[in-house]
N, C-alpha and C positions, 0 to 999 in steps of 0.2 A: 658688662655691656658687650654687645655683639663685637667680635674682633674686627669685622669688615668696617663697622661704623667708626671705629677708632683710627683707621687709616686715613690720611690726607688723601686728596684725589689724585695727586701725582704718584704716591705711594701705591694706591690701588690700581692706577693705570700700569704701573711698572710690574706689578704682580700678575695683572691679567696678561701682559706681554710675555711673561715668563711661564705662562700657563699654570700658575699656582692657584689662580682664581677664575671661575667661570664667570664671564660678564652677565649671564643670565641670573646667576645666584646673587651677584652684586646688585643688579637691578631690582630683584625681588626683595632682597633685604631692605633697601631704601623705600621700595613702594609699600611695603607693609608698614613701615614707620610713618610715612607721609599719609597713608590712609587712616591711621590711628591719630592723626594730628588733632591735638586738643589746644593748640595755640591760635586756631583760625588762621593760620599761615597760608593755607592752600585754598583756592577757589575751585580747583579741578585736580584730580590725580589720575595718571594713566590706569586703566582697568587691568592691564596686562603689559608684559613686555612687547615692544613693537615688533612687527613681522620682519623676518629676515635676520641676518646676523651682522654684528659689528666685528669685523676682524680684529684680532688681538693686536696686530701691527698698525692699526689706525692710530693716528696721533692721540686721540683722547680715549681710546681703548675700551669703549663701551660704558665709560663712567657717566651715570645718569645726571641729568641737568634739570634744575628747576628755573622757570622762566617767569618773569614778572607778567602780570595779566595785560599790560598794554601792548605786548609784542603780539602781532597777529601770527597765529599758527594755524595752518590749514586744517578745517573740520574740527577744530578744538576751541571751546569757548574762549573768547578774547574780549573781555568786557570793560578793561580799564578801571575796574572797581566802581562801576556806575550802573544804576538801574536802566539808563537810557540805552545801553548796549547789552542788557541782560539777555544771554543766550546766543548772542551773535557769533557765528562760526565762519570766519573768513574763508574765501577760496584760494588763499595764498599764504605763504610764510614769510616773515620778515627776513631780510638778508642776513642779519646777525645770526639769528636762530638757524636758518638754513645752512650757513657756514659751519656753525658748530656741529650740527647734525651730520654734515658730510665728513667732518673730522672724527666722527665716531662717538659723539655724546648723544644718546637717545633722550627724548623728552619725558621726564619724570612727572611733572606737573606744573600747573600755573599758579603763581603766588599772589596773595592778597596785597592790596595797595590802597593809598589814598586815591580818591576818585580823580581820574585824569592827572594823577601825580601831583595833585595840589594839596600839600600838607607836610608836616614836620613830625608827625606822631603816629600816623596810620590809624587815626580815629575817625578819618572822613570817608573810609570805604562804605559803600552801600551794603556791603556784605559783613559789616561788623568790624570791630577793632581787632588788630592782631595783638597777642600778649607777648610780653618779653620773657624769654625762657629763664632768665636769671631771677625774675620776680614777676609772677603772673598778675600782680596788681599795678604793674607799670607798663608804659608804652615801650615799643621797640624802636621808635623813631620812624620817619617816613621821608618819602613816600614809599620807598622800597622796602618797608618794614617786613613784609611777608617773606621776601628773599632772605633778608637778614637773619630773621628768627629761625627760618628752616635750616640754614646753614649752622647757626650757633647751637641749635638744638639736635643736631645730627639727623634731621629729616631729610636732608639732601646733602651730597658731598660738596657741591658748589652751586651757584646760581648766578643769574645776570639780572640786572636792574638798570634804571635810568637816573641820571643826575641832571637836574635843572638848576638847582641852587644849593645842592648839597644832598640830594635824595638817595645817593649811595653811600657817601661818607658819613653822614650823620647817623643813619641807623646801624652802619658798621660799628661806629664808636659805641652806641648805646647797647649793642648786642655783643661786643667783644670780639669781633671778627675783622678781616681786612677788606676795605672797599676802595676801588680805583676808579676815578673819573679821568678818562683820557683826554687828550687834546681834542678840541671841537674839530670835527671833520674826520677824526682817525676812524671811527666806526659809521658805517651806513645807517642812516635814519629810516630808510625804506622799510614799511611795515611796522614801525613804532606809531602807535596812536598819539598824535601830536598834543603837546601842551604849549611850549614856547619854542618855536623852530629855530631860533638863533642861539638857543642854549641848551635844548635836550641833547643828551649824549649817553650812549649805552656803555655799561662797564661792568666787570666782574665783582661778585661778593663771594669771598673764599675764607677758608679756615687760615691759611697762611700766604705769604708773599709768593712763594714758588707757585702755588695753585693759581694765584691771580696772574702771573706771567704766562703759565701754560694756556689759560683760558683766553687771555687777551690776544695771544699770538694768532689765534684763529677767528678773532672778532674784526681785526683791523683790515683796511684796504679800500681801495677805490671801488665804487659802485656806479655804473652808469644810470641806475635808476634813482640816485640821490646826487644832485649837482653840487651839494655842499661836502661830499665826501672827497677825501684826498688820498693819494697813494702814500702809505707810510714809508718814510725814508729809509728804514732799515728793518731787519727781522727783529722781532721781539725775542729776547734771549732768556733762558732760565738764569735767575740772579745767583751770583756765587760770592759776592763781596762778604768778607768777615770783619772788615774795619772801615773807618771813614777818613783814612789818611788823606790830608790835603783838601777835605770837603769843607766848604765855608757855608755856615747856616746863618740866616739872618732872621731875627726875632722882631716883629713889628710891634712897636708899642701901641699902635692904634688898634690892634686886634687882641693883644694879650694884657694890656694895662687895666686900670681900674674901670675904665669906661666900657670895657667888654663884659662885665658882670660875671667874670669867671669865678666858680665856686672854689673855696679853699681847698677841697680835696682834688679838684681837677687841676688847680695851679701847682699843688704839691707834686702830682704825678707828672705834670708837664715839666717842672723844674728838675725832677729826678731824671727824666728821659734826657734833658739837655746836658746833665752831668755825665750820663752814660755816653752820649755822643762825643763829649769832650774826651772821655776816657778812651774811645775808640779812635781818636785823632783828629776829630773835627774841631774847627774853630767856631765859636758862638759869639756873635756880636748883635747889638741892636741895630735896626735898619728902620727906614721910613716908607710908609705907604700912605701919603697924606690924604688921599681921597677915599681910603677904604671905609672909614666911618660912615660915608654916604652911599656905600654899595647896596645896602638893605633897602634904602628908599629908592634908589634907581631900579633895582630888581623888581620891586613891587609895583613899578609903573611899567617897565618893559615886559615883564612875563604876563601880567594880566592883559596887556594890550595885545600881545600876540595871541593869547588864549581866546580872547573875545572874537578874533578872526577865525582861529582854527576850530572853535567849537560851533561856529555858525552853521557847519555842515550837519549837525545833528538836529534835524527838524521834523523827524517822523515821516519823511517822504521815501527815502530810499532803503534804510535799514534801521534795526533797532526798535525801540518803543514808538508807538503811535498811539495817541489819545484823542478821543472826540473827533474822529476823521469825518463825521457826517455834518458837523455844524459849521463848515466853511474852512478855508484854508488859514486864515489868521487865528481862529480858535484852535485849529489843529496844532499849529506851531506853538502857541502860548501854553496850551494844555500839556503838549508833549514835553516842552523844556521845563515847565513848572513841576510836573510830576517826575520827570527823568533825572534832573540835575539836583545835587545835594546843595546844602546851604553854602558851603565853602566855594563851590564852583560858581554858584550864583554870584556870590560876593565879588570874586575875581572878574567875572564877565562884566559886572557893573562897573567895577573899578577901571577895567581896560577900555570899555566903550566910552566912559566919561573922559579918560586921558586922551583918546583919539578924536574926541569930537570937536567940531568946528568951534574956534575960539580958544581952545585949551590945548591943542595938539603942540604947539611950540612951547607953551608954558610948562607943560608937564611931560609928555613923551619925548619932545625934542630935547629938553633939558636933561632928561634921564639918559638919552643917548650920548650927550656930551660928557656927563659924569662917567659913563661907561668908557669913553675914549680916554679919559684922565686916569682911570684906574688901570687901564691897560698899559698907559705910558709909565705909571708908577712902577708897575711890575718889570717893565723892560729896563728901567733905570736901576732898580734894585738887583736885577740879575747880571748887571755889569760888574757888581762887587761880590755877589753871592751865588753859590751854586743853587740853593733851595732856600725858600722861605718856610718857617715852621710855626705852628701855632697848635693850641688845643683844637681838636675837631669840633666839639661841642662845649659851650660854656659850662654845661652841667651834665650830670649823669641822668639816666632814665627817670622821668618824673611819673607820678601817679597818673593813672587813667582818670580822665575828666578834669585834671588840675588846671588846665590852661584853655579848655574848650570855650569858656565864656569870655576870653580876652584874647582877640586875634593878635594884638600887637605883641603880647607876651610870647604866643606861640611862634610868631615870626622871628622873634629874637633867637630862636633855637639855631637859626642858620647864619648868625652874626659872623662866624669865622669861616663859613663855607662858600657864601655867596660872591666874594670878590673874584674867585678863580673862574667860575663859569662866565662872568662878565668880561673877563680878559681872554677866555678861550684856552686856558692853560691847563695842563694835567695836574692832578693832586691825589695823594693816597693817604688813607687813615689806617693806622695799625693800632692795636690794643696796646696800651702803655701800663696797664696795672688796674687795681680796683680802688674805688673810693666808697667806704661803708658798704663793701660787698658788691658794688656795681661796676661795670666796666667803664673805662676812660679811654678816649681816643687820642692819638697824636698824629697830626697832620703835616705832611711835607708836600710843597708845590714846587714845580720847576718850570722852566721855559717850555714853549711849544715843542712837541715831539722829543721830550726828554725822558720818556717813559722807562727806557732801559736804565739810565743813570738813577732814576727815581726808585725803581724796583731794587737796584743793587743797594742803595742807601737804606731803604727800608728793610731789606733782608739782613743787612748787618745789624741794624738796631733791634729787629725782631729777635735775633739770636741772643743778643746782649739782655734784653728784657725778660725772654723766657716765659711769656704769659701762658697760663694754664686755663683754657677754655672748657675743660672737661665737665665742670658743674652743669654748664648749660646742656651739654649732651646727655649728661645723666638725667636731666629733666626730661628730655626727649625720650629716653629709654623707659621711663615710667609711663609716659603716654603711649608708647608702643605696646607695652604690656597690657594696658588697660583696654 
């Protein structure tokens, strides 16, 4: 395997700064691998290195970046995985992407995703499903599955995605990498093609926790173009912790018990990680999140309701697909949306419109918002006793392509452990905790709002103790690059 590909992003940046690696050589090594992608992880790959030079002393030192398709990037296809935006090239760049480019990370490519970030398997993309580099017959998780698969396979050194109900953490778990959902408002949403505005949040997908911290440090901050963005209260630090002395971990029965449907292999990995945490000095005790079992139901009312409003703008008038424009306005609207949106997007628009309709608003959407408040209160109460709440990231490992596409409820259950955190607006991170039957398992830690530095430190200490080896997935990517 190419020596450059074996380096973490932080290690590559360090060697660029030491003038041991030419950033142009690093970019081309990854560009060649991304162009040979056989996982369907990319929807667009840069044809060449960007014009100009990225100085070696820039914070991200020219280490190339893969970006989820729903981030607007000036002059580059930004399609949100949908036919209704096929070929759309925005005249501006999302704030998060622009921040990372200014910090020295050139755009390597755009990654495939579930259409408008609606999905848990990355099978809902209009451009075909992404394949899991650990087993090409299985899903990578969604909706940021293209970013996760690209990083796991060594097609990109790091990537960014978005998390609405688990769309960073869940694919990170299924692909054996690190995925972090920051506190809501920590990163600007300007230039992100919206799904559910009160939940969507950008975050990093990386090979290890140090890379996640390095990328996040240049993503956070107030943006005058996004009124929901907030000034981060402290600088994001590179994690150094090697133990968990004094850390109190709470294990919620509601998310980890029999009702969560956790697979035996996933449970075994979770319990082994808890034992490692205790060995590192942490205390592990059960805790209560009484309203967490209702999170999935609340999410699938709130998110579709917001989506039905956000996606109303895609009507064939201003940009994107336009169908049957000569047969009248109503016909153009209906034909454009019928042909442009996929089945899952249509399903969620219908659900959301119904939940917001006259006579049902209070019974459905209003009740879901009350449950959301209760979930946030549960977390606040739990954090009075515990530093972090821990769960498996996903109840099961990567499943076979097509296995759940005919059963939406079974598909939605993929996010059982990840949905409560976005509803509460708190940060959470997934790290690889081992393998079950040869497939990666994720371990999730969630903390109070703006506790990212402490969360990264705890994840770093656990990561060192676990010693997960993700090289089999990168070797898979190597064979693709040779092909």
